[in-house]
N, C-alpha and C positions, 0 to 999 in steps of 0.2 A: 504494500500500500504506500503510495507516495505521501511525502510529508504534507503537501498541500491538501490532499484528501483528508488526512488525519486532522489537520488544522480546521478544515471546513466542518468536519463532523463534530469536533469538540466545540467549536464556536457556535454551531447550531444548537447544541444542547444547552450551552450557557446562555445564549440569547433567549431561548425559550423560557428558561428558568427566570432570567432577569425580567422578562416581559410579564410573566405571571406575578412576580413580586411587585412590579410597578402597578399592575392592574389591581392587586390586592391593596396596596397602599392608597391608590386612588379611591377604591371602594370605601375604605375606612375613613379617608378624608371626607368624602362626600356624605357619609352617614353621620360623622361626628363633628365635623367642622361647623356646620350650621348652628348647632347648639352652643358650641364653644364661642363662635363668633358673636352670637346673640348675647351671650354672657359678657363678652368683652365690650360690646356696644352698650349694654345696659350699665356697665361699670365705667363708661366713658374712657375705656382703655384703647385709645387709637393705635398705639404701638402693637398691641395684641391683634387687633383687626388687620393691620398691615402685614404682620407676620403670618397670619393664617392665609391671607391672600397670596403672599410670596410663596408659601409652602405649596399651595394649590397650583400656582403657575409653574413651579419647579417640577411637580409631579406630572403635569400635563406635558411639559416640554420633554421630560424623561421618556414618557410613553411615545411621543412623536419621534424622538431620536431612535428609540428601540425599534419602532415600526420601520423606519428608514434603513437601519442596520440589517434587520431581518430580510427586507426586500433585496438589499444589496447582496446579502449572503445567498439568497435563493438564485439571484441572477448569476453569481459567481459559480454556483454549483451547476447551473444549466450550461454555462460556458465551458466548464471543466469536463462535462460529460463527453465521452467519445461519440463520434458521429453515428447517428442511428440508435443510440442507446439512451433510454430515459434515465436520468440520474435523480435520486431522491436524497434528501437530507435525513440522516438517521436520527 
């Protein structure tokens, strides 16, 4: 097995896991942040509101970057496949 193929396989597994972690973090954020942000607003804690907004923005950016990386990986795998052979990411 070529080193490039091994790398693509390992990268695919890690990207999938990282994407799941990012999706889980976003789900937690979306479920919990509204309550915490409301508490910060009620307490006139503008710094906390801004922090929650920044955390959400970072999580959504992380998901977007992970989607782009996964798409690039899939394209690399397709380009690495021998002619006439369908290549899949393990």
